[in-house]
KEKOLDO-540491 format. One record per residue: residue in one letter; x, y, z of N, C-alpha, C, CB in turn. Coordinates in steps of 0.001 Angstrom, whole numbers, padded with zeros to 6 digits, always signed. Each point is the difference from the previous one (the first is absolute). Glycine has a CB too. Layout:
aXYZXYZXYZXYZ ...
***
This chain:
m+009427-004723+013793-000809+001124-000416-001454-000337+000315+001655+000657-001834 n-002368+000285+002410-001380-000273+000353-000969+000535-001053+000651+000066+002408 q-001921-000370-002212-001021+000344-000978-000106+001516-000197-001241-002083+000628 k+001397+002843+000422-000090+001464-000089+001130+000565-000871-001078+000064+002284 e+002277-000584-002118+001142+000465-000799-000189-000326-001481+001493-000306+001994 i-002005-000881-002276-000271-000379-001383-001107+000883-000574+000714-002376+000484 s-001720+002639+000310-001100+000860-000430+000504+001391-000392-001553-001277+001504 l+002484+001822-000756+000560+001319-000312+000748-000013-001333+000193+000471+002454 i+000558-001523-002716+000727-000130-001272-000996-000043-001163+001892-001237+001163 l-002936+000462-000997-001002-000129-001056-000749+001312-000223-000238-002426+000567 d-000165+003080+000518-000712+001278-000134+000866+001049-000691-001306-000536+002070 k+002580+000559-001728+000913+000963-000612+000139-000259-001503+001240+000196+002184 a-001134-001456-002562+000113-000365-001415-001278+000358-000757+001578-001862+000611 l-002731+001607-000009-001260+000329-000660-000160+001512-000126-001026-002111+000899 e+001379+002830+000135-000071+001464-000051+000852+000540-001150-000388+000073+002492 k+001593-000583-002618+000896+000421-001082-000613-000320-001364+001989-000366+001503 t-002555-000821-001650-000599-000415-001265-001208+000872-000342+000795-002351+000404 l-001630+002642+000578-001153+000860-000251+000434+001398-000431-001313-001311+001678 l+002336+001845-001023+000514+001321-000388+000548-000005-001419+000541+000458+002389 e+000220-001479-002732+000570-000104-001346-001073-000079-001071+001975-001136+000976 n-003124+000579-000614-001107-000147-000943-001039+001115+000139+000372-002461+000058 e-000043+003436+000767-000874+001154+000244-001401-000420+000435+001309+001279-001687 v-001358-002316+002519-001260-000478+000566-000132+000609+001385+000075-002183-001328 k-001144+002924+001517-000210+000694+001266-001024-000760+000846+000556+002218-001092 l-000102-003255+001733-000829-000825+000869+000705-000194+001332-001016-001170-001991 s+000238+001035+003031+000559-000353+001299+000177-001507+000058-001084+002006+001104 i+002123-002425-000438+000233-001430+000183-000854-000461+001180+002382+000150-000939 t-003333-001028+000636-000887-000547+001027+000085-001517-000030-001553+001990-000182 e+001017-002615+001207-000003-001463+000073-000739-000621-001177+000106+000160+002484 d-001161+000495-002955-000853-000552-001050+000399+000427-001402-001812-000030+001648 l+002911+000755-001795+000410+000496-001309+000228-001160-000967+001046+002013+001088 n-001696-001946-002246+000166-001003-001046+001090+000510-000949-002452-000782+000182 v+003645+000269-000037+001140+000444-000791-000211-000297-001483+001495-000374+001977 l-002163-000729-002283-000236-000354-001397-000844+001050-000722+000161-002406+000637 d-001019+003103+000100-000841+001048-000588+000703+001350-000094-001966-001199+000901 c+003048+001377-000159+000654+001313+000108+001084+000249-001042-000487-000104+002401 i+001214-000944-002722+001155+000161-000893+000009-001116-001036+001321+001118+001842 d-000639-000865-002947+000047-001002-001071+000975-001126+000353-000567+001784-001691 s+000539-002827+000885+000802-001194+000300+001503+000286-000022-001825-001391-000975 f+002273+002280+000106+001418+000366-000042+000411+000641+001325-000126+000326-002506 s-000729+000550+003030+000286+000657+001280-000055-000981+001158-000929+002119-000915 i+000067-003138+000796-000050-001027+001044+001305-000777+000026-002496-000182-000252 v+003025-000136-000918+001293-000689-000063+001081+000864+000644-000704-001197-002114 n+000695+002489+001814+000973+000910+000631-000182+000041+001515+000046+001380-002096 l-001294-001390+002552-000278-000022+001435+000582-001258+000633-002099+001335-000371 l+001891-002474-000262+000518-001265+000535+001524+000015+000076-001992-001192-000940 l+002627+001728-000088+001467+000101+000013+000477+000927+001100+000040-000434-002453 e-000732+001547+002631+000346+000951+001060-000116-000652+001374-000790+001895-001448 i-000266-002662+001634-000200-000698+001274+001097-001042+000213-002489+000370-000172 e+002765-001160-000853+001041-001028+000130+001351+000627+000323-001249-001458-001613 m+001570+002579+000978+001279+000675+000288+000019+000544+001421+000228+000602-002424 g-001350-000033+002861-000078+000523+001365+000135-001084+001045-001433+001812-000843 l+000783-002932+000594+000112-001124+000938+001416-000564+000019-002413-000542-000387 e+003006+000405-000792+001360-000536-000074+000980+000912+000732-000547-001087-002200 k+000371+002381+002043+000879+000965+000681-000112-000146+001514-000236+001592-001933 e-000983-001750+002431-000218-000098+001439+000317-001382+000565-001740+001736-000246 l+001484-002782-000551+000167-001367+000490+001376-000585-000290-002423-000296-000312 g+003061+000842-000713+001274-000561-000407-000130-001242-000848+000942+000936+002040 k-002174-001253-002462-000219-001143-000882-001198+000302-000892+000972-001616+001709 y-000986+000979-002875-001051+000219-000984-001187-000914+000265+001722+000690-001678 i-002918-000119+001614-001227-000780+000110-000864+000362-001204+000110-000084+002569 s-000482-000915-003354-000883+000232-001143-001431+000105+000494+001567-001238-001549 i-002246+002317+001172-001386+000168+000434-000990-000193-001144+000801+001567+001757 a-000303-001712-002966-000868-000158-001163-000399-001463-000171+001098+001979-001100 d-002354-002187+000768-000471-001336-000349-001148+000124-000997+000701-000909+002265 e-001210-000213-002707-001014-000002-001055-001329+000613+000431+001094-002018-000901 n-001338+002150+002185-001276+000528+000485-000056+001529+000083-000232-002101+001268 l+001372+002757-001357+000008+001445+000217-000832+000787-001004+002231-000292+000965 f-002349-000192-002201-000757+000729-001013-001380-000607-000253+002162+000646-001038 d-002558-001598+001853-001312-000624-000125-001046+000934+000608+001020-002334+000088 g-001951+002792-000903-001011+000946+000450-000964-000545+001031+000201+001022-002185 q-000189-002326+002399-000902-000628+000969+000675-000310+001339-001238-000965-001923 s+002513+000576+001875+000632-000495+001228+001297+000712+000388-001017-002164-000537 s+001378+003208-000161+001257+000688+000292-000011+000629+001388+000282+000440-002437 p+000813-000592+003177+000089+000713+001279+000067+001513-000204+001160-001987+000988 l-000890+002438-002223+000048+001440-000284-001393+000628-000069+002127-000383-001242 l-003175-000429+001352-001358+000543+000015-000276+000791+001277-000742-001919-001419 k+001481+001593+002470-000072+000744+001261+001424+000155+000511-002344-000883+000552 w+002768+002108-000344+001376+000279+000393+000385-000744+001279-000190+002242-001088 e-000703-002298+002052+000313-000683+001255+000244-001488-000223-001375+001685+001231 e+000630-002301-002133+000209-001416-000320+001349-000205-000680-002483-000320-000222 f+002867+001266-000623+001296-000112-000658+001131+000108+001025-000982+000978-002108 k+000848-000062+003051+001040+000129+001027+000114-001286+000822-000417+002484+000104 l-000712-003088+000204+000018-001274+000729+000626-001093-000861-002057+000686+001287 h+001750-000687-002574+000579-000948-000952+001537+000098+000013-002086+000166-001442 v+002601+001054+001355+001455+000211-000011+000604-000413+001338-000266+001895-001643 y-000386-001548+002735+000522-000390+001309+000067-001521+000121-000940+002109+001003 n-000079-002803-001487+000006-001467+000062+001139-000577-000846-002495+000013+000367 l+002755+000584-001532+001135-000446-000811+001316+000197+000749-001280+000560-002088 y+001411+000583+002736+001197+000277+000795+000118-001005+001140-000152+002447-000584 d-000955-002685+001257-000003-000898+001156+000363-001437-000400-001738+001461+001080 e+001367-001872-002298+000295-001347-000487+001448-000150-000469-002389-000203-000664 s+003037+001325+000367+001361-000086-000569+001066-000232+001052-000741+001497-001813 
***
């Protein structure tokens, strides 16, 4: 699976999460997910992404770690950085 395919899975999951939370924002490279949705919705987003990746890859990859909710260093501060973070996790697995 390449970076573009993973990016589509992530964008689709974020779009679904934003709709469920009635957040009317465009998904951009600089979107700060931590500012858009609450922590419960972020957990749901992560689960949605993990399920989408598992469905496409045929194997489970955990994308959650202790840095995701850190307001200073979270890759969720910029959507593009988070997508790169997930791709790197996939690439390492």
